N, CA, C and O atoms as a printed pandas DataFrame, in Angstrom:
     atom_number atom_name residue_name chain_id  residue_number  x_coord  y_coord  z_coord
0              1         N          MET        A               1    1.018   -1.382   -0.247
1              2        CA          MET        A               1    0.090    0.062   -0.446
2              3         C          MET        A               1    1.070    1.329   -0.121
3              4         O          MET        A               1    0.823    2.382   -0.709
4              5         N          GLU        A               2    2.024    1.284    0.670
5              6        CA          GLU        A               2    3.445    2.384    0.624
6              7         C          GLU        A               2    3.056    2.580   -0.886
7              8         O          GLU        A               2    2.283    3.488   -1.187
8              9         N          SER        A               3    3.526    1.830   -1.739
9             10        CA          SER        A               3    3.623    2.611   -3.088
10            11         C          SER        A               3    2.814    2.942   -3.971
11            12         O          SER        A               3    2.960    3.235   -5.157
12            13         N          ILE        A               4    1.811    2.867   -3.208
13            14        CA          ILE        A               4    0.163    3.591   -3.560
14            15         C          ILE        A               4    0.166    4.571   -3.171
15            16         O          ILE        A               4    0.333    5.422   -4.045
16            17         N          ILE        A               5    0.066    4.898   -2.304
17            18        CA          ILE        A               5    0.130    6.409   -1.513
18            19         C          ILE        A               5    1.209    7.222   -1.720
19            20         O          ILE        A               5    0.979    8.431   -1.713
20            21         N          GLU        A               6    2.970    6.644   -2.007
21            22        CA          GLU        A               6    3.256    7.580   -2.755
22            23         C          GLU        A               6    3.442    7.853   -4.405
23            24         O          GLU        A               6    4.215    8.597   -5.009
24            25         N          PHE        A               7    2.363    6.895   -4.887
25            26        CA          PHE        A               7    1.981    7.422   -6.357
26            27         C          PHE        A               7    0.982    8.306   -5.902
27            28         O          PHE        A               7    1.192    9.517   -5.833
28            29         N          LEU        A               8    0.021    7.842   -5.618
29            30        CA          LEU        A               8   -0.691    9.016   -5.781
30            31         C          LEU        A               8   -0.356   10.855   -5.138
31            32         O          LEU        A               8   -0.741   11.946   -5.559
32            33         N          ALA        A               9    0.671   10.381   -3.771
33            34        CA          ALA        A               9    1.162   11.993   -3.277
34            35         C          ALA        A               9    2.133   12.604   -4.201
35            36         O          ALA        A               9    2.618   13.708   -3.950
36            37         N          GLN        A              10    2.491   11.820   -5.448
37            38        CA          GLN        A              10    3.158   12.707   -6.442
38            39         C          GLN        A              10    2.511   12.960   -7.401
39            40         O          GLN        A              10    2.781   13.953   -8.077
40            41         N          LYS        A              11    1.747   12.339   -7.634
41            42        CA          LYS        A              11    0.266   12.795   -8.946
42            43         C          LYS        A              11   -0.513   13.494   -8.017
43            44         O          LYS        A              11   -1.537   13.259   -8.659
44            45         N          ILE        A              12   -0.779   13.912   -7.410
45            46        CA          ILE        A              12   -1.661   15.061   -6.799
46            47         C          ILE        A              12   -0.618   15.922   -6.666
47            48         O          ILE        A              12   -1.121   17.008   -6.377
48            49         N          ALA        A              13    0.739   16.038   -6.732
49            50        CA          ALA        A              13    1.228   17.252   -5.826
50            51         C          ALA        A              13    1.820   17.633   -7.325
51            52         O          ALA        A              13    2.365   18.734   -7.399
52            53         N          ALA        A              14    1.764   16.784   -8.591
53            54        CA          ALA        A              14    2.742   17.144   -9.546
54            55         C          ALA        A              14    1.508   17.663  -10.986
55            56         O          ALA        A              14    1.731   18.451  -11.905
56            57         N          GLU        A              15    0.351   16.942  -10.718
57            58        CA          GLU        A              15   -0.969   17.249  -11.705
58            59         C          GLU        A              15   -1.679   17.520  -11.581
59            60         O          GLU        A              15   -2.327   17.866  -12.568
60            61         N          ILE        A              16   -2.204   17.624  -10.394
61            62        CA          ILE        A              16   -3.145   18.714   -9.876
62            63         C          ILE        A              16   -3.309   19.721   -9.471
63            64         O          ILE        A              16   -4.258   20.436   -9.792
64            65         N          LEU        A              17   -2.319   20.056   -8.570
65            66        CA          LEU        A              17   -1.698   20.831   -7.747
66            67         C          LEU        A              17   -0.342   22.072   -8.613
67            68         O          LEU        A              17    0.072   23.219   -8.444
68            69         N          ARG        A              18   -0.158   21.167   -9.335
69            70        CA          ARG        A              18    0.847   21.952   -9.995
70            71         C          ARG        A              18    2.126   22.252   -9.300
71            72         O          ARG        A              18    2.929   23.131   -9.615
72            73         N          GLN        A              19    2.221   21.354   -8.249
73            74        CA          GLN        A              19    3.607   21.696   -7.533
74            75         C          GLN        A              19    4.808   20.927   -7.081
75            76         O          GLN        A              19    5.257   20.746   -5.949
76            77         N          ASN        A              20    5.305   20.430   -8.519
77            78        CA          ASN        A              20    6.096   19.098   -8.587
78            79         C          ASN        A              20    6.931   19.149   -6.743
79            80         O          ASN        A              20    7.068   18.143   -6.047
80            81         N          ASN        A              21    7.298   20.363   -6.392
81            82        CA          ASN        A              21    8.112   19.627   -5.016
82            83         C          ASN        A              21    7.638   19.897   -3.823
83            84         O          ASN        A              21    8.328   20.207   -2.852
84            85         N          ARG        A              22    5.844   19.737   -3.857
85            86        CA          ARG        A              22    5.087   19.594   -2.724
86            87         C          ARG        A              22    5.244   18.365   -2.230
87            88         O          ARG        A              22    5.491   17.381   -2.927
88            89         N          THR        A              23    5.084   18.358   -0.789
89            90        CA          THR        A              23    4.680   16.630   -0.416
90            91         C          THR        A              23    3.629   16.734    0.378
91            92         O          THR        A              23    3.361   17.718    1.067
92            93         N          ILE        A              24    2.880   15.521    0.287
93            94        CA          ILE        A              24    1.565   15.897    0.889
94            95         C          ILE        A              24    2.209   14.066    1.482
95            96         O          ILE        A              24    2.967   13.157    1.144
96            97         N          LYS        A              25    1.245   14.466    2.541
97            98        CA          LYS        A              25    1.133   13.179    3.734
98            99         C          LYS        A              25    0.342   12.172    4.017
99           100         O          LYS        A              25   -0.609   12.500    4.726
100          101         N          ALA        A              26    0.399   10.798    3.649
101          102        CA          ALA        A              26   -0.465    9.814    4.037
102          103         C          ALA        A              26   -2.032   10.094    4.695
103          104         O          ALA        A              26   -3.041    9.394    4.603
104          105         N          ASP        A              27   -1.780   11.626    5.511
105          106        CA          ASP        A              27   -2.751   11.643    6.857
106          107         C          ASP        A              27   -2.943   13.065    6.565
107          108         O          ASP        A              27   -2.893   13.640    7.653
108          109         N          GLU        A              28   -3.126   13.864    5.678
109          110        CA          GLU        A              28   -3.389   14.860    4.760
110          111         C          GLU        A              28   -4.593   15.388    4.435
111          112         O          GLU        A              28   -4.512   15.273    3.212
112          113         N          LYS        A              29   -5.587   15.854    4.619
113          114        CA          LYS        A              29   -6.821   16.088    4.674
114          115         C          LYS        A              29   -6.374   16.935    3.207
115          116         O          LYS        A              29   -5.586   17.831    2.905
116          117         N          LEU        A              30   -7.394   16.062    2.504
117          118        CA          LEU        A              30   -7.482   16.732    0.422
118          119         C          LEU        A              30   -8.389   17.734    0.353
119          120         O          LEU        A              30   -8.288   18.865   -0.123
120          121         N          ILE        A              31   -9.820   16.853    1.204
121          122        CA          ILE        A              31  -11.249   17.945   -0.081
122          123         C          ILE        A              31  -11.583   19.025    1.209
123          124         O          ILE        A              31  -11.801   20.198    0.903
124          125         N          SER        A              32  -11.639   18.443    3.300
125          126        CA          SER        A              32  -11.947   19.184    3.818
126          127         C          SER        A              32  -11.325   20.051    4.357
127          128         O          SER        A              32  -11.626   20.709    5.352
128          129         N          SER        A              33   -9.947   20.109    3.382
129          130        CA          SER        A              33   -9.121   21.219    3.945
130          131         C          SER        A              33   -9.033   22.496    2.911
131          132         O          SER        A              33   -8.677   23.671    2.999
132          133         N          GLY        A              34   -9.726   21.342    1.539
133          134        CA          GLY        A              34   -9.641   22.845    0.499
134          135         C          GLY        A              34   -8.316   22.454   -0.784
135          136         O          GLY        A              34   -8.181   22.919   -1.916
136          137         N          LEU        A              35   -7.724   21.721   -0.253
137          138        CA          LEU        A              35   -6.256   21.717   -1.396
138          139         C          LEU        A              35   -7.022   21.036   -2.124
139          140         O          LEU        A              35   -7.560   21.938   -2.767
140          141         N          ILE        A              36   -7.504   20.002   -2.526
141          142        CA          ILE        A              36   -8.536   19.571   -3.693
142          143         C          ILE        A              36   -9.999   20.179   -3.728
143          144         O          ILE        A              36  -10.807   20.477   -2.847
144          145         N          ASP        A              37  -10.005   20.243   -5.182
145          146        CA          ASP        A              37  -11.378   21.045   -5.085
146          147         C          ASP        A              37  -12.613   20.065   -5.545
147          148         O          ASP        A              37  -12.415   18.894   -5.221
148          149         N          SER        A              38  -14.426   20.423   -6.556
149          150        CA          SER        A              38  -14.198   18.988   -6.885
150          151         C          SER        A              38  -14.112   18.771   -8.058
151          152         O          SER        A              38  -14.261   17.600   -8.407
152          153         N          PHE        A              39  -13.837   19.825   -9.113
153          154        CA          PHE        A              39  -12.966   19.685  -10.057
154          155         C          PHE        A              39  -11.854   18.557  -10.370
155          156         O          PHE        A              39  -11.925   17.710  -11.261
156          157         N          SER        A              40  -10.714   18.756   -9.349
157          158        CA          SER        A              40   -9.656   18.488   -8.903
158          159         C          SER        A              40  -10.079   16.532   -8.967
159          160         O          SER        A              40   -9.463   15.669   -9.593
160          161         N          LEU        A              41  -11.149   16.387   -8.200
161          162        CA          LEU        A              41  -11.488   15.070   -7.818
162          163         C          LEU        A              41  -11.378   14.359   -9.479
163          164         O          LEU        A              41  -10.800   13.315   -9.783
164          165         N          VAL        A              42  -11.950   15.077  -10.172
165          166        CA          VAL        A              42  -13.030   13.868  -10.707
166          167         C          VAL        A              42  -11.366   13.818  -11.386
167          168         O          VAL        A              42  -10.912   12.682  -11.247
168          169         N          ASP        A              43  -10.533   14.621  -11.965
169          170        CA          ASP        A              43   -9.396   14.058  -12.325
170          171         C          ASP        A              43   -8.217   12.893  -11.711
171          172         O          ASP        A              43   -7.460   12.141  -12.325
172          173         N          LEU        A              44   -8.407   13.086  -10.385
173          174        CA          LEU        A              44   -8.371   12.140   -9.537
174          175         C          LEU        A              44   -8.460   10.530   -9.385
175          176         O          LEU        A              44   -7.743    9.544   -9.218
176          177         N          ALA        A              45   -9.959   10.954   -9.572
177          178        CA          ALA        A              45  -11.107    9.482  -10.288
178          179         C          ALA        A              45  -10.063    9.215  -11.313
179          180         O          ALA        A              45   -9.532    8.105  -11.276
180          181         N          LEU        A              46   -9.656   10.141  -12.303
181          182        CA          LEU        A              46   -9.056    9.384  -13.588
182          183         C          LEU        A              46   -8.154    8.437  -13.313
183          184         O          LEU        A              46   -8.177    7.211  -13.419
184          185         N          ILE        A              47   -7.018    9.529  -12.786
185          186        CA          ILE        A              47   -5.748    8.756  -12.109
186          187         C          ILE        A              47   -5.992    7.739  -11.935
187          188         O          ILE        A              47   -5.587    6.796  -12.616
188          189         N          VAL        A              48   -6.913    7.656  -10.721
189          190        CA          VAL        A              48   -7.310    6.132   -9.901
190          191         C          VAL        A              48   -7.152    4.925  -10.892
191          192         O          VAL        A              48   -6.377    3.972  -10.813
192          193         N          GLU        A              49   -8.071    5.215  -11.823
193          194        CA          GLU        A              49   -8.743    4.424  -12.869
194          195         C          GLU        A              49   -7.711    4.247  -13.926
195          196         O          GLU        A              49   -7.948    3.228  -14.574
196          197         N          ASP        A              50   -6.722    4.839  -14.300
197          198        CA          ASP        A              50   -6.409    4.754  -15.111
198          199         C          ASP        A              50   -5.171    3.773  -14.824
199          200         O          ASP        A              50   -4.788    2.932  -15.638
200          201         N          GLU        A              51   -4.526    4.014  -13.411
201          202        CA          GLU        A              51   -3.386    3.748  -13.206
202          203         C          GLU        A              51   -3.648    2.234  -12.038
203          204         O          GLU        A              51   -2.803    1.348  -12.166
204          205         N          TYR        A              52   -4.526    2.050  -11.208
205          206        CA          TYR        A              52   -5.118    0.653  -10.929
206          207         C          TYR        A              52   -6.662   -0.169  -11.370
207          208         O          TYR        A              52   -7.189   -1.265  -11.173
208          209         N          GLY        A              53   -6.948    1.006  -12.017
209          210        CA          GLY        A              53   -8.377    0.050  -12.628
210          211         C          GLY        A              53   -9.535   -0.687  -12.153
211          212         O          GLY        A              53  -10.204   -1.685  -12.421
212          213         N          VAL        A              54   -9.398    1.064  -10.630
213          214        CA          VAL        A              54  -10.661    0.577   -9.986
214          215         C          VAL        A              54  -11.572    1.575  -10.143
215          216         O          VAL        A              54  -11.114    2.678  -10.442
216          217         N          GLN        A              55  -12.674    1.468  -10.024
217          218        CA          GLN        A              55  -13.303    3.136  -10.735
218          219         C          GLN        A              55  -13.864    3.662   -9.267
219          220         O          GLN        A              55  -13.946    2.788   -8.404
220          221         N          LEU        A              56  -14.191    4.778   -8.964
221          222        CA          LEU        A              56  -14.482    5.603   -8.249
222          223         C          LEU        A              56  -16.190    6.132   -8.386
223          224         O          LEU        A              56  -16.620    6.813   -9.317
224          225         N          ASP        A              57  -16.619    5.865   -7.767
225          226        CA          ASP        A              57  -18.431    6.500   -8.519
226          227         C          ASP        A              57  -18.615    8.035   -8.073
227          228         O          ASP        A              57  -18.269    8.459   -6.971
228          229         N          ASP        A              58  -19.111    8.680   -8.920
229          230        CA          ASP        A              58  -19.045    9.897   -8.781
230          231         C          ASP        A              58  -19.570   10.752   -7.255
231          232         O          ASP        A              58  -19.218   11.818   -6.750
232          233         N          THR        A              59  -20.523    9.746   -6.872
233          234        CA          THR        A              59  -21.057    9.993   -5.276
234          235         C          THR        A              59  -19.776    9.959   -4.556
235          236         O          THR        A              59  -19.630   10.896   -3.772
236          237         N          GLU        A              60  -18.763    9.070   -4.630
237          238        CA          GLU        A              60  -17.845    8.855   -3.953
238          239         C          GLU        A              60  -16.664    9.894   -3.086
239          240         O          GLU        A              60  -16.058    9.945   -2.016
240          241         N          LEU        A              61  -16.873   10.820   -4.676
241          242        CA          LEU        A              61  -15.593   11.659   -4.537
242          243         C          LEU        A              61  -16.150   13.029   -3.139
243          244         O          LEU        A              61  -16.611   14.123   -3.467
244          245         N          THR        A              62  -16.019   12.739   -2.161
245          246        CA          THR        A              62  -16.377   13.051   -0.963
246          247         C          THR        A              62  -15.908   13.160    0.171
247          248         O          THR        A              62  -16.188   12.092    0.715
248          249         N          ALA        A              63  -15.102   14.088    1.218
249          250        CA          ALA        A              63  -14.251   13.745    2.086
250          251         C          ALA        A              63  -15.281   12.528    2.997
251          252         O          ALA        A              63  -15.005   11.929    4.036
252          253         N          ASP        A              64  -16.453   12.468    2.196
253          254        CA          ASP        A              64  -17.390   11.236    3.783
254          255         C          ASP        A              64  -17.044    9.960    3.469
255          256         O          ASP        A              64  -17.332    9.032    4.225
256          257         N          HIS        A              65  -16.143    9.713    1.884
257          258        CA          HIS        A              65  -15.818    8.365    1.363
258          259         C          HIS        A              65  -14.217    8.239    1.821
259          260         O          HIS        A              65  -13.774    7.433    2.639
260          261         N          PHE        A              66  -13.359    9.395    0.972
261          262        CA          PHE        A              66  -11.535    8.935    1.920
262          263         C          PHE        A              66  -11.596   10.750    1.641
263          264         O          PHE        A              66  -12.214   11.254    0.703
264          265         N          ASP        A              67  -10.619   11.730    2.936
265          266        CA          ASP        A              67  -10.341   12.383    2.578
266          267         C          ASP        A              67   -8.923   12.759    2.750
267          268         O          ASP        A              67   -8.400   13.855    2.954
268          269         N          THR        A              68   -8.289   11.223    2.575
269          270        CA          THR        A              68   -6.584   11.354    3.003
270          271         C          THR        A              68   -6.536   10.351    1.733
271          272         O          THR        A              68   -7.392    9.651    1.192
272          273         N          ILE        A              69   -4.782   10.653    1.427
273          274        CA          ILE        A              69   -4.316    9.599    0.369
274          275         C          ILE        A              69   -4.317    8.139    1.320
275          276         O          ILE        A              69   -4.406    7.254    0.469
276          277         N          GLN        A              70   -4.267    7.555    2.528
277          278        CA          GLN        A              70   -4.110    6.797    3.310
278          279         C          GLN        A              70   -5.446    6.040    2.986
279          280         O          GLN        A              70   -5.409    4.948    2.418
280          281         N          GLU        A              71   -6.237    6.438    3.231
281          282        CA          GLU        A              71   -7.732    6.357    2.601
282          283         C          GLU        A              71   -8.223    6.109    1.492
283          284         O          GLU        A              71   -9.158    5.324    1.335
284          285         N          LEU        A              72   -7.752    6.640    0.728
285          286        CA          LEU        A              72   -8.061    6.121   -1.122
286          287         C          LEU        A              72   -6.649    5.401   -1.402
287          288         O          LEU        A              72   -6.317    5.611   -2.569
288          289         N          ALA        A              73   -5.738    4.642   -0.722
289          290        CA          ALA        A              73   -5.358    3.852   -0.961
290          291         C          ALA        A              73   -5.897    2.462   -0.553
291          292         O          ALA        A              73   -5.691    1.454   -1.229
292          293         N          GLU        A              74   -6.590    2.477    0.577
293          294        CA          GLU        A              74   -7.303    1.309    1.428
294          295         C          GLU        A              74   -8.398    1.151    0.587
295          296         O          GLU        A              74   -8.715   -0.036    0.518
296          297         N          ILE        A              75   -9.207    2.002   -0.184
297          298        CA          ILE        A              75  -10.094    1.733   -1.135
298          299         C          ILE        A              75   -9.995    0.993   -2.504
299          300         O          ILE        A              75  -10.721    0.147   -3.027
300          301         N          ILE        A              76   -8.597    1.737   -2.988
301          302        CA          ILE        A              76   -7.833    0.712   -4.041
302          303         C          ILE        A              76   -7.598   -0.453   -3.576
303          304         O          ILE        A              76   -8.122   -1.417   -4.133
304          305         N          VAL        A              77   -7.000   -0.584   -2.773
305          306        CA          VAL        A              77   -6.935   -1.762   -2.382
306          307         C          VAL        A              77   -7.705   -2.852   -1.744
307          308         O          VAL        A              77   -7.220   -3.951   -1.477
308          309         N          SER        A              78   -8.752   -2.550   -1.546
309          310        CA          SER        A              78  -10.075   -3.432   -1.334
310          311         C          SER        A              78  -10.585   -3.333   -2.278
311          312         O          SER        A              78  -11.781   -3.580   -2.123
312          313         N          ARG        A              79  -10.203   -2.951   -3.823
313          314        CA          ARG        A              79  -11.507   -3.073   -4.665
314          315         C          ARG        A              79  -10.489   -3.839   -6.338
315          316         O          ARG        A              79  -10.809   -4.107   -7.496
316          317         N          GLN        A              80   -9.006   -3.926   -5.370
317          318        CA          GLN        A              80   -8.143   -4.324   -6.360
318          319         C          GLN        A              80   -8.322   -6.323   -6.213
319          320         O          GLN        A              80   -8.547   -6.942   -5.174
320          321         N          VAL        A              81   -8.095   -7.002   -7.853
321          322        CA          VAL        A              81   -8.849   -8.100   -7.469
322          323         C          VAL        A              81   -7.349   -8.855   -8.082
323          324         O          VAL        A              81   -7.226  -10.079   -8.073
């Protein structure tokens, strides 16, 4: 799971935030803190689908379902076959 967390942190920093040097911690709040907005969540869902073959439903793109990279990685692992 650590490799998923590292990959997602790098992708979020580089492709969503456009801050290549930004370090995002596994437990850093993404949605509730406002770091990622609703448009960016769609981009993040596409990254997850492309890289891991896991679909996130639009209704899951909220802080209620995941708010940290750790929580997102847990969803990915639980859905991989």
